[in-house]
VOPAGU-2260 file (C-alpha; in pm, 1 decimal, decimal comma):
REM VOPAGU-2260
SITE   aa  ch    i         X         Y         Z
SITE  MET   A    0    6842,5   -4961,7  -13240,5
SITE  SER   A    1    6691,3   -4917,7  -13576,8
SITE  SER   A    2    6451,6   -5239,5  -13637,3
SITE  GLY   A    3    6619,2   -5466,0  -13903,5
SITE  ASN   A    4    6362,0   -5354,4  -14183,2
SITE  ASP   A    5    6490,7   -5002,9  -14185,0
SITE  CYS   A    6    6785,8   -5145,1  -14306,7
SITE  GLN   A    7    6658,2   -5153,4  -14701,8
SITE  PRO   A    8    6589,8   -4788,5  -14780,5
SITE  GLN   A    9    6704,5   -4798,5  -15106,8
SITE  THR   A   10    6585,4   -5041,3  -15399,2
SITE  LEU   A   11    6750,1   -5323,2  -15623,8
SITE  THR   A   12    6987,6   -5079,1  -15883,3
SITE  LYS   A   13    7274,4   -5341,3  -15956,8
SITE  PRO   A   14    7222,3   -5487,9  -16341,0
SITE  THR   A   15    7090,1   -5799,3  -16424,8
SITE  PHE   A   16    7255,4   -5879,1  -16767,3
SITE  ASP   A   17    7299,7   -6255,6  -16840,0
SITE  GLU   A   18    7621,8   -6375,5  -17072,8
SITE  ARG   A   19    7382,0   -6356,8  -17392,6
SITE  GLU   A   20    7278,8   -6000,2  -17321,3
SITE  ALA   A   21    7613,1   -5850,7  -17249,0
SITE  ALA   A   22    7740,4   -6034,4  -17523,3
SITE  GLU   A   23    7508,8   -5872,1  -17756,5
SITE  LEU   A   24    7560,8   -5538,2  -17570,9
SITE  VAL   A   25    7920,7   -5496,7  -17670,4
SITE  ASP   A   26    7812,2   -5597,9  -18032,3
SITE  ARG   A   27    7547,9   -5310,0  -18076,5
SITE  VAL   A   28    7736,8   -5037,2  -17903,2
SITE  PHE   A   29    8083,8   -5112,2  -17962,6
SITE  GLY   A   30    8022,6   -5323,2  -18286,7
SITE  LEU   A   31    8274,4   -5546,4  -18171,6
SITE  LYS   A   32    8212,2   -5956,4  -18215,9
SITE  VAL   A   33    8209,6   -6139,1  -17879,2
SITE  SER   A   34    8415,6   -6455,0  -17879,7
SITE  TRP   A   35    8448,0   -6551,2  -17508,4
SITE  ILE   A   36    8265,4   -6381,7  -17223,0
SITE  ARG   A   37    8220,8   -6444,8  -16831,9
SITE  SER   A   38    8123,5   -6221,0  -16545,4
SITE  LEU   A   39    8338,0   -6027,3  -16262,9
SITE  PRO   A   40    8270,9   -6018,5  -15932,9
SITE  SER   A   41    8153,8   -5638,2  -15800,1
SITE  TYR   A   42    7986,0   -5475,7  -15544,3
SITE  ASP   A   43    7714,1   -5273,3  -15700,0
SITE  ASP   A   44    7804,6   -5262,9  -16070,8
SITE  GLN   A   45    7821,6   -5520,9  -16320,9
SITE  ASN   A   46    8128,0   -5627,4  -16466,3
SITE  PHE   A   47    8188,0   -5901,8  -16785,8
SITE  HIS   A   48    8568,2   -6051,8  -16913,5
SITE  VAL   A   49    8531,6   -6026,3  -17267,6
SITE  ARG   A   50    8740,3   -6138,5  -17598,3
SITE  VAL   A   51    8656,5   -5999,7  -17889,6
SITE  SER   A   52    8735,1   -6096,7  -18257,3
SITE  ALA   A   53    8938,8   -5783,2  -18328,7
SITE  GLU   A   54    9261,6   -5700,5  -18459,5
SITE  GLY   A   55    9462,3   -5536,0  -18143,9
SITE  ALA   A   56    9390,6   -5537,3  -17809,9
SITE  ASP   A   57    9166,3   -5816,4  -17788,5
SITE  GLU   A   58    9046,0   -5821,1  -17417,0
SITE  TYR   A   59    8808,3   -5588,2  -17233,0
SITE  VAL   A   60    8617,2   -5526,0  -16951,2
SITE  LEU   A   61    8225,8   -5434,1  -17012,4
SITE  LYS   A   62    8138,9   -5237,2  -16705,0
SITE  ILE   A   63    7766,7   -5167,9  -16639,7
SITE  THR   A   64    7703,9   -4899,4  -16364,9
SITE  ASN   A   65    7401,1   -4933,6  -16160,6
SITE  SER   A   66    7087,6   -4757,7  -16268,1
SITE  GLU   A   67    7144,7   -4494,1  -15941,9
SITE  ASP   A   68    7489,1   -4373,7  -16048,4
SITE  SER   A   69    7400,7   -4395,6  -16424,0
SITE  GLN   A   70    7173,5   -4087,9  -16325,5
SITE  GLU   A   71    7501,8   -3905,5  -16305,0
SITE  PRO   A   72    7662,5   -3942,0  -16636,2
SITE  ASP   A   73    7908,2   -3560,1  -16564,0
SITE  LEU   A   74    8091,7   -3802,1  -16291,6
SITE  ILE   A   75    8115,3   -4100,1  -16477,1
SITE  GLU   A   76    8259,4   -3857,7  -16775,9
SITE  VAL   A   77    8485,2   -3720,8  -16512,7
SITE  GLN   A   78    8626,4   -4034,9  -16373,2
SITE  THR   A   79    8672,9   -4206,7  -16679,6
SITE  GLN   A   80    8873,7   -3882,4  -16854,7
SITE  ALA   A   81    9102,0   -3945,5  -16513,4
SITE  MET   A   82    9165,3   -4288,7  -16614,3
SITE  MET   A   83    9266,5   -4163,1  -16964,2
SITE  PHE   A   84    9444,5   -3893,1  -16815,8
SITE  LEU   A   85    9648,2   -4120,8  -16594,8
SITE  SER   A   86    9729,1   -4396,5  -16856,4
SITE  ALA   A   87    9909,4   -4067,6  -17054,7
SITE  GLU   A   88   10035,1   -3936,7  -16750,9
SITE  GLY   A   89   10241,6   -4317,8  -16757,6
SITE  PHE   A   90   10039,5   -4486,4  -16475,9
SITE  PRO   A   91    9894,5   -4914,1  -16576,1
SITE  SER   A   92    9548,0   -4728,3  -16609,3
SITE  ALA   A   93    9240,3   -4871,2  -16805,4
SITE  THR   A   94    9090,5   -4688,7  -17129,5
SITE  PRO   A   95    8778,4   -4699,0  -17326,4
SITE  TYR   A   96    8725,8   -4844,0  -17649,1
SITE  LEU   A   97    8488,6   -4633,0  -17828,5
SITE  THR   A   98    8114,9   -4634,6  -17885,2
SITE  LYS   A   99    7987,9   -4679,4  -18286,1
SITE  ASP   A  100    7867,8   -4332,8  -18211,6
SITE  GLY   A  101    8246,0   -4226,9  -18087,5
SITE  ASN   A  102    8165,7   -4170,3  -17750,4
SITE  ILE   A  103    8312,8   -4328,8  -17401,3
SITE  MET   A  104    7996,3   -4440,8  -17271,7
SITE  SER   A  105    7642,7   -4503,4  -17370,4
SITE  LEU   A  106    7317,2   -4513,1  -17132,6
SITE  GLU   A  107    7132,2   -4847,5  -17229,7
SITE  SER   A  108    6854,5   -5060,3  -17106,9
SITE  GLY   A  109    6841,0   -5418,0  -17080,3
SITE  GLY   A  110    6924,2   -5706,2  -16789,9
SITE  THR   A  111    6638,1   -5958,7  -16665,4
SITE  GLY   A  112    6474,1   -5781,4  -16381,5
SITE  LEU   A  113    6153,5   -5558,8  -16385,7
SITE  GLY   A  114    6107,8   -5230,0  -16439,9
SITE  SER   A  115    6321,0   -5056,8  -16766,8
SITE  LYS   A  116    6574,4   -4870,5  -16570,2
SITE  LYS   A  117    6900,1   -4751,6  -16768,5
SITE  TYR   A  118    7254,2   -4852,8  -16703,5
SITE  MET   A  119    7525,7   -4658,5  -16855,5
SITE  VAL   A  120    7801,0   -4857,2  -16995,4
SITE  ARG   A  121    8164,3   -4854,8  -17094,4
SITE  LEU   A  122    8357,6   -5119,4  -17267,4
SITE  LEU   A  123    8748,9   -5072,6  -17102,0
SITE  THR   A  124    9092,7   -5237,9  -17186,8
SITE  TYR   A  125    9177,4   -5552,9  -16986,0
SITE  LEU   A  126    9468,2   -5522,1  -16754,0
SITE  PRO   A  127    9707,1   -5847,4  -16673,9
SITE  GLY   A  128    9796,2   -5896,0  -16379,1
SITE  THR   A  129    9706,2   -6070,4  -16038,6
SITE  PRO   A  130    9550,4   -5878,7  -15727,8
SITE  VAL   A  131    9714,4   -5788,9  -15412,2
SITE  ALA   A  132    9469,5   -6003,6  -15274,2
SITE  LYS   A  133    9583,9   -6289,9  -15435,5
SITE  ILE   A  134    9988,1   -6275,4  -15308,7
SITE  THR   A  135   10165,5   -6294,1  -15007,9
SITE  THR   A  136   10243,7   -5888,8  -14998,9
SITE  ASN   A  137   10579,2   -5820,3  -14843,7
SITE  ALA   A  138   10758,6   -5490,2  -14746,8
SITE  GLN   A  139   10848,5   -5366,8  -15065,0
SITE  ILE   A  140   10504,1   -5381,1  -15257,8
SITE  LEU   A  141   10339,0   -5230,9  -14952,6
SITE  TYR   A  142   10573,6   -4947,0  -15005,5
SITE  GLU   A  143   10536,9   -4898,9  -15386,1
SITE  ILE   A  144   10174,8   -4937,4  -15324,9
SITE  GLY   A  145   10224,0   -4631,8  -15073,6
SITE  ARG   A  146   10436,7   -4421,6  -15352,1
SITE  LEU   A  147   10119,9   -4538,9  -15624,1
SITE  ALA   A  148    9841,8   -4393,9  -15367,7
SITE  ALA   A  149   10073,9   -4030,6  -15305,7
SITE  SER   A  150   10127,3   -4056,5  -15695,6
SITE  VAL   A  151    9777,1   -4067,5  -15839,8
SITE  ASP   A  152    9676,4   -3843,0  -15632,5
SITE  LYS   A  153    9876,1   -3597,4  -15664,4
SITE  VAL   A  154    9903,9   -3575,8  -16061,5
SITE  LEU   A  155    9560,6   -3562,6  -16051,6
SITE  SER   A  156    9511,2   -3259,6  -15834,1
SITE  GLU   A  157    9771,5   -3071,9  -15996,2
SITE  LYS   A  158    9757,7   -3154,8  -16379,5
SITE  PHE   A  159    9388,1   -3322,7  -16422,3
SITE  GLN   A  160    9108,7   -3074,0  -16638,7
SITE  HIS   A  161    8796,6   -3123,5  -16668,5
SITE  PRO   A  162    8494,5   -2920,6  -16715,5
SITE  SER   A  163    8255,6   -3095,3  -16474,6
SITE  VAL   A  164    8552,8   -3226,4  -16271,1
SITE  LYS   A  165    8335,6   -3027,3  -15964,2
SITE  SER   A  166    8114,7   -3302,3  -15981,6
SITE  LEU   A  167    8395,6   -3502,1  -15792,7
SITE  HIS   A  168    8244,2   -3271,3  -15488,1
SITE  ARG   A  169    8005,7   -3595,5  -15354,8
SITE  GLY   A  170    7888,2   -3458,6  -15034,7
SITE  GLN   A  171    7707,1   -3729,7  -14893,0
SITE  PHE   A  172    7869,1   -3996,1  -15054,2
SITE  ILE   A  173    7883,4   -4282,3  -14816,0
SITE  TRP   A  174    8222,3   -4413,3  -14942,3
SITE  ASN   A  175    8370,2   -4062,3  -14891,2
SITE  LEU   A  176    8633,6   -4058,7  -14566,7
SITE  ALA   A  177    8486,3   -3791,0  -14457,7
SITE  ASN   A  178    8136,7   -3942,2  -14427,6
SITE  VAL   A  179    8225,4   -4183,8  -14170,9
SITE  PRO   A  180    7968,4   -4040,2  -13929,4
SITE  LEU   A  181    7673,5   -4171,2  -14187,6
SITE  LEU   A  182    7703,6   -4490,5  -14084,8
SITE  ASP   A  183    7477,3   -4418,2  -13800,6
SITE  GLN   A  184    7207,2   -4492,6  -14083,2
SITE  TYR   A  185    7320,7   -4839,9  -14157,8
SITE  ILE   A  186    7462,6   -4965,0  -13842,9
SITE  CYS   A  187    7175,0   -5141,8  -13790,7
SITE  ALA   A  188    7282,4   -5398,7  -14049,1
SITE  LEU   A  189    7499,2   -5564,5  -13809,2
SITE  GLY   A  190    7246,3   -5642,0  -13560,2
SITE  GLN   A  191    7261,4   -5685,8  -13240,2
SITE  ASN   A  192    7662,2   -5801,0  -13154,7
SITE  LYS   A  193    7998,3   -5733,2  -12968,5
SITE  TYR   A  194    8078,5   -5499,5  -13322,3
SITE  CYS   A  195    7825,7   -5223,4  -13329,3
SITE  ALA   A  196    7957,2   -5139,7  -12977,1
SITE  VAL   A  197    8303,7   -5098,3  -13162,2
SITE  VAL   A  198    8207,7   -4916,9  -13464,3
SITE  GLU   A  199    8014,4   -4693,3  -13225,7
SITE  GLN   A  200    8311,8   -4611,9  -13099,1
SITE  VAL   A  201    8502,2   -4561,0  -13414,2
SITE  ILE   A  202    8195,8   -4292,8  -13519,1
SITE  GLU   A  203    8194,7   -4108,3  -13186,1
SITE  GLN   A  204    8609,0   -4029,5  -13192,7
SITE  PHE   A  205    8558,5   -3950,3  -13558,9
SITE  LYS   A  206    8333,9   -3740,0  -13473,8
SITE  GLY   A  207    8515,7   -3591,0  -13189,3
SITE  LYS   A  208    8874,9   -3605,1  -13335,0
SITE  VAL   A  209    8879,8   -3613,8  -13713,3
SITE  ILE   A  210    8600,1   -3400,5  -13859,4
SITE  PRO   A  211    8698,7   -3066,0  -13633,7
SITE  LYS   A  212    9048,8   -3104,3  -13793,1
SITE  LEU   A  213    8945,3   -3179,0  -14183,5
SITE  SER   A  214    8983,6   -2806,3  -14221,4
SITE  SER   A  215    9369,6   -2824,9  -14182,0
SITE  PHE   A  216    9411,8   -3143,6  -14391,5
SITE  ARG   A  217    9546,6   -3054,6  -14740,3
SITE  ALA   A  218    9239,8   -3090,8  -15013,7
SITE  CYS   A  219    9275,3   -3350,8  -15325,2
SITE  ILE   A  220    9108,0   -3602,0  -15585,4
SITE  ASN   A  221    9132,9   -3893,6  -15420,9
SITE  HIS   A  222    9076,9   -4239,3  -15642,8
SITE  GLY   A  223    8902,6   -4321,9  -15328,9
SITE  ASP   A  224    8929,9   -4733,8  -15358,5
SITE  LEU   A  225    9278,5   -4862,0  -15395,7
SITE  ASN   A  226    9193,3   -5139,6  -15237,4
SITE  ASP   A  227    9353,6   -5520,4  -15221,4
SITE  HIS   A  228    9119,3   -5589,6  -15522,5
SITE  ASN   A  229    9205,0   -5280,7  -15708,2
SITE  ILE   A  230    9571,8   -5271,7  -15732,2
SITE  LEU   A  231    9700,2   -5564,2  -15998,6
SITE  VAL   A  232   10108,3   -5643,0  -15990,4
SITE  ASP   A  233   10312,1   -5872,0  -16130,7
SITE  SER   A  234   10676,8   -6019,1  -16072,6
SITE  SER   A  235   10948,5   -5884,2  -16201,1
SITE  SER   A  236   11178,2   -6091,2  -16012,7
SITE  ALA   A  237   11244,7   -6524,5  -16056,3
SITE  SER   A  238   11289,1   -6570,8  -15695,2
SITE  LEU   A  239   10976,6   -6717,0  -15557,8
SITE  GLU   A  240   11133,9   -6690,2  -15151,8
SITE  ASN   A  241   11183,6   -6290,1  -15233,3
SITE  PRO   A  242   10955,2   -6185,8  -15553,9
SITE  HIS   A  243   11006,7   -5815,4  -15687,9
SITE  TYR   A  244   10639,5   -5698,1  -15768,8
SITE  ARG   A  245   10515,4   -5347,6  -15930,2
SITE  VAL   A  246   10195,8   -5233,9  -16038,2
SITE  SER   A  247   10059,9   -5330,5  -16334,7
SITE  GLY   A  248    9712,1   -5175,1  -16325,6
SITE  ILE   A  249    9476,9   -4960,7  -16074,4
SITE  LEU   A  250    9118,4   -5040,2  -16120,0
SITE  ASP   A  251    8745,7   -4920,3  -16048,6
SITE  PHE   A  252    8749,2   -4501,6  -16006,3
SITE  SER   A  253    8396,8   -4540,3  -15918,9
SITE  ASP   A  254    8473,5   -4406,3  -15584,8
SITE  MET   A  255    8652,1   -4075,7  -15680,7
SITE  SER   A  256    8597,1   -3793,6  -15491,9
SITE  TYR   A  257    8699,0   -3491,4  -15347,2
SITE  GLY   A  258    8876,1   -3542,6  -15026,4
SITE  TYR   A  259    9238,5   -3513,2  -14900,7
SITE  TYR   A  260    9581,0   -3683,0  -14933,0
SITE  VAL   A  261    9575,6   -3861,3  -14583,4
SITE  PHE   A  262    9220,7   -4023,9  -14700,8
SITE  GLU   A  263    9434,7   -4200,9  -15000,0
SITE  VAL   A  264    9686,8   -4312,0  -14766,2
SITE  ALA   A  265    9454,3   -4417,7  -14499,8
SITE  ILE   A  266    9246,0   -4629,0  -14729,7
SITE  ALA   A  267    9553,5   -4809,8  -14896,2
SITE  ILE   A  268    9690,6   -4910,5  -14524,0
SITE  MET   A  269    9333,6   -5051,6  -14433,1
SITE  TYR   A  270    9295,6   -5262,4  -14697,7
SITE  MET   A  271    9650,7   -5414,0  -14715,2
SITE  MET   A  272    9579,7   -5501,8  -14395,4
SITE  ILE   A  273    9317,2   -5716,9  -14481,3
SITE  GLU   A  274    9495,6   -6011,1  -14607,1
SITE  SER   A  275    9826,1   -5978,6  -14397,2
SITE  PRO   A  276    9925,7   -6216,9  -14139,1
SITE  ASP   A  277   10117,2   -5943,5  -13940,7
SITE  PRO   A  278    9853,2   -5687,8  -14024,1
SITE  LEU   A  279    9956,3   -5379,8  -13791,5
SITE  SER   A  280   10339,7   -5401,8  -13931,1
SITE  VAL   A  281   10119,8   -5280,3  -14290,8
SITE  GLY   A  282   10102,3   -4957,8  -14192,9
SITE  GLY   A  283   10410,9   -4849,4  -14174,7
SITE  HIS   A  284   10607,0   -4965,6  -14507,7
SITE  VAL   A  285   10268,7   -4833,0  -14694,1
SITE  LEU   A  286   10357,8   -4480,1  -14476,9
SITE  ALA   A  287   10684,2   -4487,9  -14617,4
SITE  GLY   A  288   10624,9   -4542,7  -14942,4
SITE  PHE   A  289   10318,5   -4234,6  -14955,3
SITE  GLU   A  290   10568,7   -3958,7  -14783,7
SITE  SER   A  291   10859,4   -4008,0  -15013,3
SITE  ILE   A  292   10636,0   -3876,7  -15255,3
SITE  LEU   A  293   10404,5   -3668,7  -15014,9
SITE  PRO   A  294   10519,2   -3621,7  -14634,7
SITE  LEU   A  295   10248,1   -3600,4  -14387,2
SITE  THR   A  296   10180,1   -3310,7  -14184,8
SITE  THR   A  297   10177,8   -3331,9  -13791,6
SITE  GLU   A  298    9800,7   -3301,1  -13809,4
SITE  GLU   A  299    9737,7   -3531,0  -14129,7
SITE  ARG   A  300    9957,0   -3838,2  -13898,4
SITE  GLY   A  301    9775,3   -3793,2  -13583,7
SITE  ALA   A  302    9458,3   -3878,1  -13773,1
SITE  LEU   A  303    9584,9   -4167,8  -13936,9
SITE  PHE   A  304    9463,2   -4393,8  -13656,8
SITE  LEU   A  305    9103,8   -4316,0  -13708,5
SITE  LEU   A  306    9092,5   -4273,3  -14065,3
SITE  VAL   A  307    9227,0   -4633,3  -14083,7
SITE  SER   A  308    8951,9   -4762,9  -13815,3
SITE  GLY   A  309    8665,2   -4532,8  -13986,6
SITE  ARG   A  310    8752,0   -4684,2  -14329,1
SITE  PHE   A  311    8755,4   -5034,6  -14176,8
SITE  ALA   A  312    8400,9   -4945,6  -14030,9
SITE  GLN   A  313    8257,6   -4789,2  -14356,9
SITE  SER   A  314    8395,0   -5149,7  -14524,9
SITE  LEU   A  315    8238,5   -5351,8  -14309,0
SITE  VAL   A  316    7918,3   -5184,2  -14222,7
SITE  ILE   A  317    7801,1   -5091,7  -14594,6
SITE  ALA   A  318    7937,7   -5432,6  -14667,8
SITE  ALA   A  319    7645,9   -5608,4  -14427,4
SITE  HIS   A  320    7412,6   -5365,3  -14521,7
SITE  THR   A  321    7460,5   -5430,7  -14915,9
SITE  ALA   A  322    7412,0   -5802,6  -14853,4
SITE  LEU   A  323    7104,0   -5756,4  -14707,7
SITE  LEU   A  324    6994,1   -5605,0  -15071,2
SITE  TYR   A  325    7178,7   -5851,6  -15220,8
SITE  PRO   A  326    7210,1   -6163,6  -15058,7
SITE  GLU   A  327    7282,6   -6369,4  -15396,9
SITE  ASN   A  328    7615,4   -6170,5  -15371,0
SITE  LYS   A  329    7684,6   -6201,0  -15041,8
SITE  GLU   A  330    8010,0   -6386,7  -15030,8
SITE  TYR   A  331    8165,9   -6136,9  -15243,0
SITE  LEU   A  332    8045,4   -5839,4  -15075,8
SITE  THR   A  333    8174,3   -5962,3  -14710,8
SITE  ILE   A  334    8506,9   -6074,8  -14845,6
SITE  THR   A  335    8664,5   -5816,0  -14644,3
SITE  ALA   A  336    8439,0   -5909,1  -14294,5
SITE  LYS   A  337    8655,9   -6239,0  -14314,9
SITE  THR   A  338    8947,2   -6063,6  -14143,8
SITE  GLY   A  339    8836,2   -5712,0  -14110,4
SITE  TRP   A  340    8642,1   -5767,4  -13792,2
SITE  LYS   A  341    8929,7   -5917,0  -13642,5
SITE  HIS   A  342    9163,0   -5660,7  -13730,1
SITE  LEU   A  343    8990,5   -5372,2  -13642,0
SITE  MET   A  344    8919,3   -5527,1  -13297,6
SITE  THR   A  345    9283,6   -5608,7  -13273,2
SITE  MET   A  346    9401,8   -5219,3  -13337,9
SITE  PHE   A  347    9097,4   -5080,6  -13094,9
SITE  GLU   A  348    9274,3   -5361,5  -12816,0
SITE  VAL   A  349    9651,0   -5251,7  -12876,9
SITE  GLY   A  350    9522,2   -4891,5  -12858,5
SITE  GLN   A  351    9593,7   -4569,9  -13088,8
SITE  GLU   A  352    9938,3   -4510,4  -12901,3
SITE  ALA   A  353   10093,5   -4817,6  -12995,9
SITE  VAL   A  354    9977,9   -4917,3  -13323,4
SITE  GLU   A  355   10105,3   -4569,2  -13431,9
SITE  LYS   A  356   10462,9   -4589,0  -13265,3
SITE  LYS   A  357   10491,6   -4920,1  -13514,0
SITE  TRP   A  358   10363,2   -4754,6  -13808,7
SITE  PHE   A  359   10572,1   -4434,2  -13748,3
SITE  GLU   A  360   10890,7   -4581,1  -13619,8
SITE  THR   A  361   10898,4   -4806,8  -13962,1
SITE  ALA   A  362   10827,4   -4523,5  -14190,3
SITE  ARG   A  363   11101,2   -4360,9  -14002,2
SITE  ALA   A  364   11376,4   -4656,8  -14082,6
SITE  TYR   A  365   11288,4   -4554,3  -14431,2
SITE  THR   A  366   11439,9   -4240,3  -14442,0
SITE  HIS   A  367   11790,4   -4382,0  -14376,6
SITE  HIS   A  368   11731,8   -4685,8  -14624,4
SITE  ALA   A  369   11516,6   -4633,1  -14874,6
SITE  PRO   A  370   11429,3   -4978,7  -15057,6
SITE  ALA   A  371   11606,5   -4983,9  -15439,1
């Protein structure tokens, strides 16, 4: 086990603009006067909800990308163009407001920290809705989220084209689900506790049972982060007892990369488990929705348990590591940990066979009675 000091291998790169500086940025770069602004929670970027004095759409999200990722303009360009493409295809995705120079983004310096770091700045349309994390999910919305996960990846992989699309091949990107073994270098952030053992177990099983099968999975472009804060919903039903939800927004494309279809459904299942009072029941509903668009192969289904476990491990370990770097943002960074550790431990206590049986039986029931 590495020492605690080894857990801080990177420098602080998160932007540190205050509200006044952010408002000035909107004026200078985009030519819009801010009438109201407030900070939004974020992982390692900086986001602001802004209202402007302008005709038409007057609410935006100012997104200031951390200085490390800002050094990859081709990647940010592709992610932004993918958002625009999905919006044109009818998905509820944000679109950028162009800079005064007619560009979708601008590299700017600023913030209250030391040094002269530069940050990529975009102004995106503000999407209305309630994060899935704030509702009590039911089978209907879980199924819809599964359909969404499959539909987004399918249309991106089959129809999206861009000269820099190869930048989505992010070999060492820590959030790509293929890179669960890279957690070895961050596991020391957990300290010496009972969670280390289960994470080490996940990593070893992942190396032995998932990595050798990757070549048999169907490749695609992944959104990569369809979590319970990145999916917005609204209710189309007046019934409080049995609300009918629809997805009203898809947020945060910064984890986009080439991966595999089965990665997306595993990621969605894991994050939908977080706030659920019956987390082990979630997977079958999400899987059913996904498979209504893209049925999984036998090999892909066989890896699902370890892929969901792997995403739990990624989320929990990287959050612990990042909280050491940004202690002032610890509350937001460790949201998943409030229930995530318990759910991961439960999955391993119940065991792969029993969990898969529950998921697959639930999904099978939909083939006889699909939701309206």
